[in-house]
Backbone as JSON Lines, residues from 0, in Angstrom:
{"i":0,"aa":"M","n":[-12.73,-3.99,-2.28],"ca":[-12.28,-5.51,-2.87],"c":[-11.99,-5.68,-4.26]}
{"i":1,"aa":"F","n":[-11.17,-6.2,-5.15],"ca":[-11.9,-6.71,-6.21],"c":[-11.22,-8.39,-6.7]}
{"i":2,"aa":"D","n":[-11.21,-8.18,-7.62],"ca":[-10.54,-9.65,-8.47],"c":[-9.55,-9.08,-9.37]}
{"i":3,"aa":"L","n":[-8.14,-9.58,-9.63],"ca":[-7.25,-9.35,-10.18],"c":[-6.94,-10.77,-11.4]}
{"i":4,"aa":"S","n":[-7.02,-10.78,-12.34],"ca":[-6.63,-12.14,-13.03],"c":[-5.82,-11.56,-14.39]}
{"i":5,"aa":"N","n":[-4.44,-12.4,-14.18],"ca":[-4.53,-12.38,-15.06],"c":[-4.17,-13.11,-16.82]}
{"i":6,"aa":"I","n":[-5.49,-13.09,-17.59],"ca":[-5.4,-13.45,-18.59],"c":[-4.36,-12.85,-19.77]}
{"i":7,"aa":"S","n":[-3.61,-12.66,-19.26],"ca":[-2.33,-12.56,-20.52],"c":[-1.38,-13.34,-20.66]}
{"i":8,"aa":"S","n":[-0.79,-13.55,-21.81],"ca":[0.24,-14.59,-21.81],"c":[1.73,-14.7,-21.22]}
{"i":9,"aa":"N","n":[2.01,-13.29,-20.3],"ca":[3.0,-12.86,-19.98],"c":[2.73,-12.78,-18.5]}
{"i":10,"aa":"P","n":[3.32,-12.6,-17.47],"ca":[3.55,-11.84,-16.06],"c":[3.62,-10.68,-16.36]}
{"i":11,"aa":"I","n":[2.59,-10.71,-14.92],"ca":[2.25,-8.69,-14.41],"c":[2.91,-8.67,-13.45]}
{"i":12,"aa":"E","n":[3.68,-7.81,-13.4],"ca":[4.24,-7.23,-11.95],"c":[3.86,-5.72,-11.6]}
{"i":13,"aa":"L","n":[3.08,-6.03,-10.49],"ca":[2.51,-4.8,-9.75],"c":[3.75,-4.36,-8.94]}
{"i":14,"aa":"T","n":[4.33,-3.02,-8.83],"ca":[4.69,-2.48,-8.97],"c":[4.79,-1.79,-7.76]}
{"i":15,"aa":"G","n":[3.76,-2.11,-6.73],"ca":[3.47,-0.88,-5.82],"c":[2.68,-0.17,-5.7]}
{"i":16,"aa":"Y","n":[2.84,0.79,-7.19],"ca":[2.06,2.11,-6.74],"c":[0.97,1.66,-7.2]}
{"i":17,"aa":"F","n":[0.08,2.84,-7.04],"ca":[-1.7,2.55,-6.4],"c":[-1.66,4.03,-6.75]}
{"i":18,"aa":"E","n":[-3.57,3.92,-6.99],"ca":[-3.94,5.41,-6.7],"c":[-5.44,5.02,-6.08]}
{"i":19,"aa":"G","n":[-5.81,5.59,-5.16],"ca":[-7.06,4.94,-4.33],"c":[-7.81,7.18,-4.78]}
{"i":20,"aa":"N","n":[-9.58,6.64,-4.46],"ca":[-10.29,7.59,-4.64],"c":[-10.49,8.24,-2.97]}
{"i":21,"aa":"F","n":[-10.11,9.14,-2.74],"ca":[-10.55,9.54,-1.11],"c":[-11.41,10.46,-0.69]}
{"i":22,"aa":"Q","n":[-11.84,10.48,0.65],"ca":[-12.3,11.83,0.54],"c":[-12.37,13.0,0.48]}
{"i":23,"aa":"T","n":[-12.36,14.02,0.25],"ca":[-11.29,15.28,1.02],"c":[-11.16,15.1,1.86]}
{"i":24,"aa":"G","n":[-10.33,15.48,2.37],"ca":[-9.5,15.65,3.67],"c":[-9.1,14.11,4.44]}
{"i":25,"aa":"A","n":[-9.28,13.27,3.78],"ca":[-8.57,12.18,4.45],"c":[-7.72,11.93,4.89]}
{"i":26,"aa":"T","n":[-6.73,11.54,5.44],"ca":[-5.41,10.93,5.8],"c":[-5.31,9.68,6.58]}
{"i":27,"aa":"G","n":[-4.35,9.45,6.71],"ca":[-3.9,8.51,7.3],"c":[-2.78,6.99,6.47]}
{"i":28,"aa":"T","n":[-3.24,5.35,6.97],"ca":[-1.93,4.64,6.49],"c":[-3.26,4.03,5.59]}
{"i":29,"aa":"V","n":[-2.83,4.05,4.31],"ca":[-3.2,3.54,3.46],"c":[-2.8,1.64,3.4]}
{"i":30,"aa":"E","n":[-3.4,0.52,3.59],"ca":[-2.89,-0.57,3.59],"c":[-3.23,-1.71,2.25]}
{"i":31,"aa":"M","n":[-2.22,-2.3,0.92],"ca":[-3.12,-2.61,0.96],"c":[-2.56,-4.29,0.79]}
{"i":32,"aa":"W","n":[-3.58,-5.43,0.5],"ca":[-3.72,-6.33,1.1],"c":[-4.41,-7.53,-0.66]}
{"i":33,"aa":"Y","n":[-3.19,-8.75,-0.51],"ca":[-3.33,-9.6,-1.73],"c":[-3.87,-11.24,-0.84]}
{"i":34,"aa":"G","n":[-4.76,-11.42,-1.75],"ca":[-4.84,-13.31,-1.22],"c":[-5.07,-14.24,-2.27]}
{"i":35,"aa":"T","n":[-4.65,-15.61,-2.57],"ca":[-4.8,-16.32,-3.54],"c":[-5.86,-16.21,-3.8]}
{"i":36,"aa":"G","n":[-6.36,-16.33,-5.15],"ca":[-8.43,-16.56,-5.57],"c":[-9.05,-15.58,-5.38]}
{"i":37,"aa":"S","n":[-10.07,-15.82,-5.26],"ca":[-11.34,-14.43,-5.35],"c":[-11.49,-13.98,-3.47]}
{"i":38,"aa":"Y","n":[-11.82,-13.09,-3.65],"ca":[-12.15,-12.49,-2.43],"c":[-13.27,-12.94,-1.79]}
{"i":39,"aa":"V","n":[-13.92,-12.79,-2.94],"ca":[-15.36,-13.69,-2.6],"c":[-15.15,-15.1,-1.76]}
{"i":40,"aa":"G","n":[-15.89,-14.46,-0.79],"ca":[-16.23,-14.97,0.51],"c":[-15.11,-14.97,1.57]}
{"i":41,"aa":"H","n":[-14.22,-14.18,1.49],"ca":[-13.37,-13.83,2.37],"c":[-13.21,-12.25,3.13]}
{"i":42,"aa":"E","n":[-14.43,-11.74,2.6],"ca":[-14.76,-10.08,3.13],"c":[-14.32,-10.09,4.36]}
{"i":43,"aa":"S","n":[-14.94,-10.79,5.55],"ca":[-14.47,-10.79,6.57],"c":[-13.8,-12.11,7.28]}
{"i":44,"aa":"D","n":[-12.44,-11.79,6.66],"ca":[-11.83,-13.18,7.38],"c":[-10.72,-12.82,7.04]}
{"i":45,"aa":"L","n":[-9.45,-12.41,7.5],"ca":[-7.98,-11.74,7.4],"c":[-7.36,-13.1,7.47]}
{"i":46,"aa":"T","n":[-7.7,-14.36,7.14],"ca":[-7.48,-15.97,6.95],"c":[-7.23,-16.11,5.74]}
{"i":47,"aa":"G","n":[-5.97,-15.85,5.7],"ca":[-4.81,-16.41,4.07],"c":[-4.72,-14.75,3.64]}
{"i":48,"aa":"W","n":[-5.65,-14.02,3.71],"ca":[-4.51,-12.77,3.28],"c":[-3.37,-12.34,3.46]}
{"i":49,"aa":"T","n":[-2.71,-11.3,2.91],"ca":[-1.16,-11.3,3.05],"c":[-0.46,-9.96,2.69]}
{"i":50,"aa":"I","n":[-0.5,-8.64,3.72],"ca":[-0.01,-7.81,3.68],"c":[0.87,-7.18,2.7]}
{"i":51,"aa":"L","n":[0.59,-6.64,1.46],"ca":[1.74,-6.18,0.53],"c":[2.25,-5.04,1.26]}
{"i":52,"aa":"G","n":[1.83,-4.02,1.44],"ca":[3.05,-3.24,2.28],"c":[1.65,-1.85,2.56]}
{"i":53,"aa":"T","n":[1.83,-0.7,2.96],"ca":[1.77,0.26,3.81],"c":[2.31,1.58,3.01]}
{"i":54,"aa":"A","n":[1.18,2.73,3.03],"ca":[1.92,3.76,2.35],"c":[0.77,5.07,2.97]}
{"i":55,"aa":"A","n":[1.32,6.11,3.19],"ca":[0.72,7.59,4.22],"c":[0.14,8.29,2.9]}
{"i":56,"aa":"I","n":[-1.42,8.76,3.55],"ca":[-1.52,9.32,2.24],"c":[-2.07,10.42,2.92]}
{"i":57,"aa":"T","n":[-2.35,11.55,2.01],"ca":[-3.08,12.92,2.06],"c":[-4.31,12.79,0.88]}
{"i":58,"aa":"S","n":[-5.61,12.93,0.86],"ca":[-6.25,13.04,-0.4],"c":[-5.92,13.71,-0.42]}
{"i":59,"aa":"N","n":[-6.31,13.97,-2.3],"ca":[-6.26,14.94,-3.13],"c":[-7.04,15.4,-3.59]}
{"i":60,"aa":"G","n":[-8.55,14.84,-3.02],"ca":[-9.71,15.61,-3.03],"c":[-10.54,14.8,-3.02]}
{"i":61,"aa":"T","n":[-11.65,14.5,-3.57],"ca":[-12.91,13.4,-3.94],"c":[-13.12,13.21,-5.0]}
{"i":62,"aa":"N","n":[-12.9,12.13,-5.53],"ca":[-12.92,11.98,-7.36],"c":[-11.31,12.55,-8.02]}
{"i":63,"aa":"V","n":[-10.49,12.77,-6.85],"ca":[-9.08,13.01,-7.44],"c":[-8.52,11.94,-7.23]}
{"i":64,"aa":"P","n":[-7.41,11.26,-8.36],"ca":[-6.67,10.11,-7.65],"c":[-5.87,10.64,-7.07]}
{"i":65,"aa":"T","n":[-5.48,9.97,-5.4],"ca":[-4.69,9.61,-5.38],"c":[-3.65,9.2,-5.06]}
{"i":66,"aa":"P","n":[-2.41,9.43,-5.26],"ca":[-1.95,8.1,-5.64],"c":[-0.51,8.03,-4.31]}
{"i":67,"aa":"Y","n":[0.02,6.79,-4.17],"ca":[0.95,5.86,-3.47],"c":[1.53,5.12,-3.5]}
{"i":68,"aa":"N","n":[2.43,4.2,-2.79],"ca":[3.6,3.27,-3.57],"c":[3.59,2.71,-1.82]}
{"i":69,"aa":"V","n":[3.1,1.24,-2.16],"ca":[2.95,0.44,-0.43],"c":[4.62,0.3,-0.34]}
{"i":70,"aa":"G","n":[5.39,0.14,-1.77],"ca":[7.4,-0.09,-1.44],"c":[7.78,-1.43,-1.78]}
{"i":71,"aa":"N","n":[5.99,-2.5,-2.12],"ca":[6.31,-3.92,-2.37],"c":[6.07,-4.27,-3.42]}
{"i":72,"aa":"T","n":[6.71,-5.35,-5.07],"ca":[5.87,-5.68,-5.83],"c":[4.91,-7.23,-5.45]}
{"i":73,"aa":"L","n":[4.57,-7.07,-6.67],"ca":[3.16,-8.45,-6.61],"c":[3.57,-8.89,-7.9]}
{"i":74,"aa":"L","n":[4.22,-10.26,-8.37],"ca":[3.81,-10.83,-9.73],"c":[2.85,-11.6,-9.94]}
{"i":75,"aa":"V","n":[2.15,-11.15,-11.26],"ca":[0.66,-12.33,-11.08],"c":[0.9,-13.04,-12.4]}
{"i":76,"aa":"N","n":[1.33,-14.09,-12.18],"ca":[1.47,-15.3,-13.5],"c":[0.57,-15.38,-14.44]}
{"i":77,"aa":"T","n":[0.63,-16.06,-15.21],"ca":[-0.68,-16.08,-16.22],"c":[-1.43,-17.26,-15.54]}
{"i":78,"aa":"G","n":[-2.92,-16.47,-15.69],"ca":[-3.96,-18.15,-15.36],"c":[-4.31,-17.56,-13.88]}
{"i":79,"aa":"V","n":[-3.34,-17.08,-12.95],"ca":[-3.41,-16.54,-11.62],"c":[-4.81,-15.81,-11.5]}
{"i":80,"aa":"T","n":[-5.27,-15.34,-10.18],"ca":[-5.74,-14.93,-9.48],"c":[-5.76,-14.15,-8.31]}
{"i":81,"aa":"F","n":[-6.0,-13.18,-7.58],"ca":[-5.48,-13.1,-6.63],"c":[-6.31,-11.92,-6.58]}
{"i":82,"aa":"G","n":[-7.63,-12.28,-4.76],"ca":[-8.05,-10.92,-4.54],"c":[-7.07,-10.45,-3.29]}
{"i":83,"aa":"M","n":[-7.69,-8.54,-3.86],"ca":[-6.78,-7.22,-3.59],"c":[-8.3,-6.45,-2.61]}
{"i":84,"aa":"F","n":[-7.66,-6.06,-1.6],"ca":[-8.52,-5.23,-0.87],"c":[-7.27,-3.59,-0.48]}
{"i":85,"aa":"M","n":[-7.92,-2.84,-0.44],"ca":[-7.85,-1.39,0.46],"c":[-7.85,-0.97,1.5]}
{"i":86,"aa":"Y","n":[-7.17,-0.75,2.48],"ca":[-8.37,-0.46,4.18],"c":[-7.12,1.09,4.49]}
{"i":87,"aa":"L","n":[-8.18,1.98,4.43],"ca":[-7.86,3.5,5.01],"c":[-7.95,2.93,6.42]}
{"i":88,"aa":"D","n":[-6.72,3.32,7.54],"ca":[-6.55,3.6,8.59],"c":[-6.17,5.03,9.07]}
{"i":89,"aa":"G","n":[-7.58,6.04,8.99],"ca":[-7.09,6.96,9.25],"c":[-9.02,7.92,9.59]}
{"i":90,"aa":"T","n":[-8.28,9.14,8.97],"ca":[-9.26,10.02,9.3],"c":[-10.06,10.39,7.9]}
């Protein structure tokens, strides 16, 4: 989980392409979620979270970036903060 804040003077468009660091041999489906405001206080409750998308992954190895595309975009306007979290449903 992490917070993403747009402190620039222009909107930011997340294209749905991400990279993750997964342990060697990990496979499964990655889910990328977002929620308005900080993730703090929402770590154990899905209320207020929206799924951005999912992608099947096979890890490129521990400490080697594994790219994936969840298929959707997210517009982050100036001054807006989103809490983000990535979840791997797999092995």
